[in-house]
Residue frames as qw, qx, qy, qz and C-alpha x, y, z in Angstrom:
[[0.595, -0.618, -0.124, 0.499, -8.96, -18.86, -3.60],
 [0.201, -0.538, 0.276, 0.771, -7.16, -16.88, -6.32],
 [0.589, 0.628, 0.494, 0.120, -8.10, -15.56, -9.73],
 [0.168, -0.600, 0.307, 0.720, -5.98, -13.71, -12.28],
 [0.680, 0.621, 0.390, 0.026, -6.77, -12.86, -15.91],
 [0.397, -0.368, 0.415, 0.731, -4.08, -12.14, -18.50],
 [0.526, 0.781, 0.265, -0.209, -4.82, -10.03, -21.62],
 [0.729, 0.207, 0.282, 0.589, -2.70, -9.84, -24.75],
 [0.244, 0.615, 0.171, 0.730, -3.41, -6.14, -25.31],
 [0.107, 0.051, -0.405, 0.907, -3.36, -3.06, -23.10],
 [0.420, -0.045, 0.161, -0.892, -6.48, -1.93, -21.24],
 [0.520, 0.066, 0.787, -0.326, -7.84, -5.50, -20.90],
 [0.674, 0.532, -0.119, -0.499, -8.32, -6.00, -24.63],
 [0.428, 0.474, -0.743, -0.199, -7.54, -8.88, -26.96],
 [0.781, -0.083, -0.615, -0.072, -7.32, -12.57, -26.20],
 [0.378, -0.621, 0.449, -0.520, -7.47, -13.42, -22.50],
 [0.679, -0.010, -0.730, 0.078, -6.68, -16.34, -20.23],
 [0.550, -0.645, 0.160, -0.506, -7.91, -16.89, -16.68],
 [0.532, 0.181, -0.768, 0.307, -5.97, -18.76, -13.98],
 [0.647, -0.643, -0.025, -0.408, -7.07, -19.89, -10.53],
 [0.865, -0.430, 0.192, 0.172, -3.91, -21.82, -9.60],
 [0.333, -0.607, 0.534, 0.485, -0.21, -22.06, -10.46],
 [0.811, 0.568, 0.136, -0.043, 0.59, -22.36, -14.15],
 [0.624, -0.461, 0.387, 0.498, 4.19, -23.30, -15.05],
 [0.299, -0.026, 0.592, 0.748, 3.72, -22.59, -18.77],
 [0.331, 0.655, 0.376, -0.565, 1.37, -19.90, -20.08],
 [0.055, -0.365, 0.581, 0.725, 2.83, -19.93, -23.63],
 [0.117, 0.287, 0.890, 0.335, 0.02, -22.07, -25.13],
 [0.020, 0.720, 0.651, -0.239, -2.62, -19.54, -24.02],
 [0.182, 0.973, 0.100, -0.102, -1.24, -16.18, -25.21],
 [0.757, 0.383, -0.033, 0.529, 1.81, -14.82, -27.04],
 [0.240, 0.336, -0.253, 0.875, 2.21, -11.57, -25.10],
 [0.347, -0.669, -0.625, 0.205, 0.75, -9.97, -21.97],
 [0.199, 0.397, 0.016, 0.896, 0.03, -6.26, -21.83],
 [0.407, -0.428, 0.181, -0.786, -2.59, -6.07, -19.07],
 [0.382, -0.109, -0.895, 0.203, -3.70, -8.10, -16.06],
 [0.530, -0.503, -0.003, -0.683, -6.69, -8.11, -13.74],
 [0.278, 0.050, -0.882, 0.377, -6.26, -9.76, -10.31],
 [0.546, -0.499, -0.339, -0.581, -9.64, -10.53, -8.80],
 [0.757, -0.614, 0.101, -0.200, -8.38, -12.36, -5.72],
 [0.924, -0.187, 0.043, 0.331, -5.22, -13.58, -4.06],
 [0.119, -0.855, 0.405, 0.301, -1.59, -12.52, -4.29],
 [0.913, 0.367, 0.140, 0.115, 0.42, -13.70, -7.28],
 [0.303, -0.599, 0.504, 0.543, 3.97, -13.82, -8.57],
 [0.779, 0.609, 0.128, -0.082, 4.20, -13.68, -12.35],
 [0.588, -0.446, 0.491, 0.463, 7.36, -14.62, -14.24],
 [0.346, 0.693, -0.342, -0.532, 8.91, -13.73, -17.58],
 [0.328, 0.355, -0.843, -0.237, 9.91, -17.33, -18.31],
 [0.819, -0.203, -0.432, -0.319, 8.26, -20.75, -17.91],
 [0.783, -0.207, -0.519, 0.272, 8.60, -22.75, -14.67],
 [0.412, -0.900, -0.130, 0.059, 8.68, -19.62, -12.50],
 [0.698, -0.131, 0.134, 0.691, 12.03, -18.45, -13.87],
 [0.308, 0.485, 0.229, 0.786, 13.37, -15.07, -14.91],
 [0.073, -0.206, 0.233, -0.948, 12.22, -11.69, -13.67],
 [0.239, -0.487, -0.837, 0.066, 9.34, -11.97, -11.24],
 [0.144, -0.330, -0.016, -0.933, 6.64, -9.49, -10.30],
 [0.027, -0.302, -0.822, 0.482, 4.32, -9.36, -7.30],
 [0.281, -0.303, -0.371, -0.831, 0.66, -8.58, -7.94],
 [0.107, 0.265, 0.788, -0.545, -2.20, -8.19, -5.49],
 [0.251, 0.671, 0.697, -0.033, -5.87, -7.57, -6.13],
 [0.052, 0.724, -0.023, -0.688, -6.31, -4.78, -8.65],
 [0.709, 0.657, 0.250, 0.053, -6.11, -3.80, -12.29],
 [0.433, -0.503, 0.424, 0.616, -2.89, -3.40, -14.25],
 [0.607, 0.714, 0.201, -0.286, -3.81, -1.83, -17.63],
 [0.643, 0.683, -0.335, 0.087, -0.27, -2.09, -19.05],
 [0.885, -0.060, -0.332, 0.322, 2.93, -3.91, -18.11],
 [0.249, 0.481, -0.333, 0.772, 4.58, -0.76, -16.71],
 [0.573, -0.575, 0.019, -0.583, 1.95, -0.86, -13.94],
 [0.930, -0.366, 0.013, 0.022, 3.55, -4.02, -12.51],
 [0.232, -0.816, 0.472, 0.239, 7.04, -2.63, -13.27],
 [0.889, 0.185, 0.390, 0.154, 7.47, -5.12, -16.11],
 [0.259, -0.541, 0.474, 0.644, 10.39, -4.81, -18.47],
 [0.168, 0.123, -0.724, -0.658, 8.50, -6.33, -21.41],
 [0.724, -0.014, -0.020, -0.690, 5.20, -7.94, -22.40],
 [0.598, 0.177, -0.781, -0.042, 6.60, -11.44, -21.78],
 [0.556, -0.338, 0.548, -0.526, 4.79, -13.37, -19.03],
 [0.557, 0.241, -0.754, -0.250, 5.25, -17.15, -19.22],
 [0.526, -0.246, -0.799, 0.158, 4.28, -18.55, -15.79],
 [0.338, -0.593, 0.111, -0.722, 2.48, -17.62, -12.59],
 [0.426, -0.097, -0.818, 0.373, 2.34, -18.73, -8.96],
 [0.479, -0.702, -0.247, -0.465, -0.52, -18.17, -6.52],
 [0.144, 0.356, -0.670, 0.635, 0.98, -17.25, -3.17],
 [0.517, -0.450, -0.723, -0.091, -0.97, -19.36, -0.68],
 [0.379, -0.768, 0.103, -0.506, -2.39, -17.65, 2.38],
 [0.150, 0.419, -0.802, 0.398, -0.27, -18.56, 5.37],
 [0.682, -0.350, -0.632, -0.114, -1.52, -21.50, 7.41],
 [0.618, -0.646, -0.368, 0.256, -2.18, -20.51, 11.01],
 [0.402, 0.401, -0.087, 0.819, -0.54, -17.13, 10.38],
 [0.333, -0.548, -0.539, 0.547, -0.61, -15.00, 13.52],
 [0.155, 0.943, 0.271, 0.118, -0.77, -11.79, 11.51],
 [0.337, -0.843, 0.280, 0.312, 2.77, -10.86, 12.46],
 [0.765, 0.594, -0.122, 0.216, 5.71, -10.55, 10.10],
 [0.495, -0.784, 0.343, 0.151, 9.31, -10.95, 11.13],
 [0.840, 0.461, -0.092, 0.270, 12.61, -11.18, 9.27],
 [0.535, -0.706, 0.245, 0.395, 16.27, -10.96, 10.26],
 [0.651, 0.739, -0.089, 0.148, 18.71, -9.49, 7.74],
 [0.746, -0.478, 0.207, 0.414, 22.50, -9.94, 7.81],
 [0.188, 0.886, -0.291, -0.308, 25.33, -7.99, 6.24],
 [0.010, 0.501, -0.840, -0.207, 27.32, -11.18, 5.50],
 [0.713, 0.054, -0.581, -0.389, 26.49, -14.59, 4.07],
 [0.557, -0.085, -0.802, 0.200, 25.69, -17.66, 6.20],
 [0.475, -0.779, -0.349, -0.211, 23.60, -15.49, 8.60],
 [0.664, -0.290, -0.207, 0.657, 26.69, -13.73, 9.94],
 [0.247, 0.267, 0.047, 0.930, 27.73, -10.17, 10.61],
 [0.200, 0.067, 0.317, -0.925, 25.56, -7.30, 11.76],
 [0.062, -0.420, -0.890, -0.168, 21.95, -8.44, 12.17],
 [0.267, 0.028, 0.139, -0.953, 18.84, -6.25, 12.02],
 [0.157, 0.350, 0.919, -0.093, 15.23, -7.30, 12.46],
 [0.260, -0.071, -0.292, -0.918, 12.17, -6.14, 10.50],
 [0.189, 0.355, 0.858, -0.318, 8.52, -6.46, 11.45],
 [0.383, 0.765, 0.349, -0.383, 7.05, -3.98, 8.97],
 [0.669, 0.661, 0.191, 0.280, 7.59, -2.64, 5.44],
 [0.479, -0.574, 0.175, 0.641, 10.90, -0.90, 4.73],
 [0.482, 0.859, 0.129, -0.116, 10.85, 1.75, 1.98],
 [0.440, 0.773, -0.409, 0.205, 14.64, 2.20, 2.05],
 [0.912, -0.244, -0.200, 0.263, 17.07, -0.32, 3.54],
 [0.532, 0.326, -0.183, 0.760, 19.88, 2.22, 3.23],
 [0.199, -0.619, 0.070, -0.757, 18.02, 4.96, 5.14],
 [0.779, -0.514, -0.053, -0.355, 16.78, 2.62, 7.86],
 [0.927, -0.323, 0.099, 0.164, 19.73, 0.26, 8.35],
 [0.027, -0.852, 0.448, 0.271, 22.60, 2.05, 6.52],
 [0.572, -0.121, 0.769, 0.259, 23.01, -0.99, 4.25],
 [0.500, 0.500, -0.316, -0.632, 22.93, -1.27, 0.46],
 [0.560, 0.219, -0.777, -0.188, 23.56, -5.00, 0.45],
 [0.746, -0.315, 0.425, -0.404, 22.04, -7.90, 2.36],
 [0.268, 0.441, -0.839, -0.171, 24.00, -11.12, 1.98],
 [0.302, -0.176, -0.937, 0.016, 21.72, -13.45, 3.96],
 [0.428, -0.259, 0.149, -0.853, 18.40, -13.38, 5.78],
 [0.085, -0.165, -0.966, 0.179, 16.02, -15.45, 7.82],
 [0.455, -0.296, -0.252, -0.801, 12.27, -15.06, 7.30],
 [0.037, -0.022, 0.870, -0.491, 10.71, -16.06, 10.60],
 [0.290, 0.514, 0.721, -0.365, 7.06, -15.12, 9.99],
 [0.435, 0.768, 0.194, -0.429, 5.01, -14.17, 6.95],
 [0.701, 0.327, 0.386, 0.503, 5.99, -13.84, 3.30],
 [0.133, -0.781, 0.063, 0.607, 7.89, -10.83, 1.99],
 [0.680, 0.665, 0.156, 0.266, 8.86, -9.23, -1.31],
 [0.519, -0.526, 0.187, 0.647, 12.47, -8.07, -1.60],
 [0.483, 0.863, 0.142, 0.040, 13.08, -5.24, -4.09],
 [0.750, 0.172, 0.013, 0.639, 16.43, -4.43, -5.65],
 [0.204, 0.387, -0.012, 0.899, 15.91, -0.65, -5.31],
 [0.040, 0.235, 0.555, -0.797, 14.35, 1.70, -2.72],
 [0.445, 0.261, 0.073, -0.853, 10.67, 2.68, -2.96],
 [0.709, 0.200, 0.651, -0.182, 9.62, -0.85, -4.01],
 [0.557, 0.731, -0.223, -0.325, 11.26, -0.61, -7.43],
 [0.143, 0.587, -0.785, -0.138, 13.48, -2.85, -9.54],
 [0.532, 0.063, -0.834, -0.133, 13.77, -6.62, -9.53],
 [0.653, -0.390, 0.233, -0.606, 11.48, -8.43, -7.10],
 [0.403, 0.166, -0.896, 0.085, 11.93, -11.67, -5.17],
 [0.746, -0.458, -0.189, -0.445, 9.38, -13.62, -3.14],
 [0.167, 0.358, -0.800, 0.452, 10.65, -14.67, 0.28],
 [0.774, -0.400, -0.368, -0.324, 8.74, -17.37, 2.16],
 [0.608, -0.701, 0.330, -0.172, 9.62, -18.41, 5.73],
 [0.961, 0.041, 0.018, 0.272, 13.05, -20.02, 5.93],
 [0.465, -0.666, 0.279, 0.512, 16.77, -19.34, 5.86],
 [0.654, 0.739, 0.018, 0.161, 18.47, -17.72, 2.85],
 [0.746, -0.482, 0.110, 0.447, 22.19, -18.18, 3.49],
 [0.313, -0.254, 0.366, 0.838, 23.30, -16.17, 0.45],
 [0.383, 0.468, -0.004, -0.796, 21.62, -13.94, -2.14],
 [0.278, 0.181, -0.818, -0.471, 21.69, -16.78, -4.70],
 [0.045, 0.227, 0.939, -0.255, 19.21, -18.63, -2.45],
 [0.322, 0.623, 0.463, -0.542, 16.49, -16.07, -3.27],
 [0.646, 0.529, 0.489, 0.254, 17.50, -15.98, -6.94],
 [0.081, 0.976, -0.044, -0.198, 19.30, -12.64, -7.09],
 [0.774, 0.490, -0.138, 0.376, 22.45, -12.03, -9.18],
 [0.329, 0.384, -0.414, 0.757, 23.92, -9.87, -6.38],
 [0.343, -0.393, -0.702, 0.484, 23.29, -8.78, -2.79],
 [0.036, -0.135, -0.038, -0.989, 21.83, -5.36, -3.66],
 [0.174, -0.595, -0.783, 0.047, 18.62, -4.72, -1.68],
 [0.036, 0.327, 0.041, 0.943, 16.72, -1.43, -1.67],
 [0.506, -0.212, 0.209, -0.810, 13.39, -2.15, 0.04],
 [0.129, -0.092, -0.985, 0.073, 11.26, -4.90, 1.60],
 [0.521, -0.133, -0.028, -0.843, 7.48, -5.27, 1.77],
 [0.395, 0.018, 0.856, -0.333, 5.19, -7.73, 3.55],
 [0.239, -0.164, -0.777, -0.559, 2.85, -9.83, 1.40],
 [0.193, 0.290, 0.662, -0.664, -0.52, -8.76, 2.71],
 [0.343, -0.088, -0.510, -0.784, -3.93, -9.17, 1.13],
 [0.628, -0.022, 0.460, -0.627, -7.41, -10.14, 2.12],
 [0.106, 0.068, -0.950, -0.284, -7.79, -13.76, 1.12]]
């Protein structure tokens, strides 16, 4: 269902390791990661073991150096295959709130949002409810900065999605041909 290959050196050189499922600890297989090839599926990769630390969303494609996935370093220590949604209707829906506990002004999204500030006049989202589909939340506009995977469910405060603060710049639907 999914296949990702990690390479120690840039441009798909050096020692490599192939994954077809979640791997909570990649440290035994390579010491650094400077390029990645995703043959199928959507993946989250993490800078620390057990899906901790900075996370990065990758879909099918080639990433010849870590800047291509907006990485801050060559440290990748775990990965998670994002499963295709079961009985997914093809629609995506999320409600965002200006205050925690799903309170305050609410806005609804059904498509990608390049700039939360331009579209909703917000720079912070304190809680949200993902009703349909999986999403990637980005700290900055234009799909830049820290990334967080959001699966369907309630996130009553920004700590629930793993962020150090409520700053949100953009949101993108997880879409790929499985």
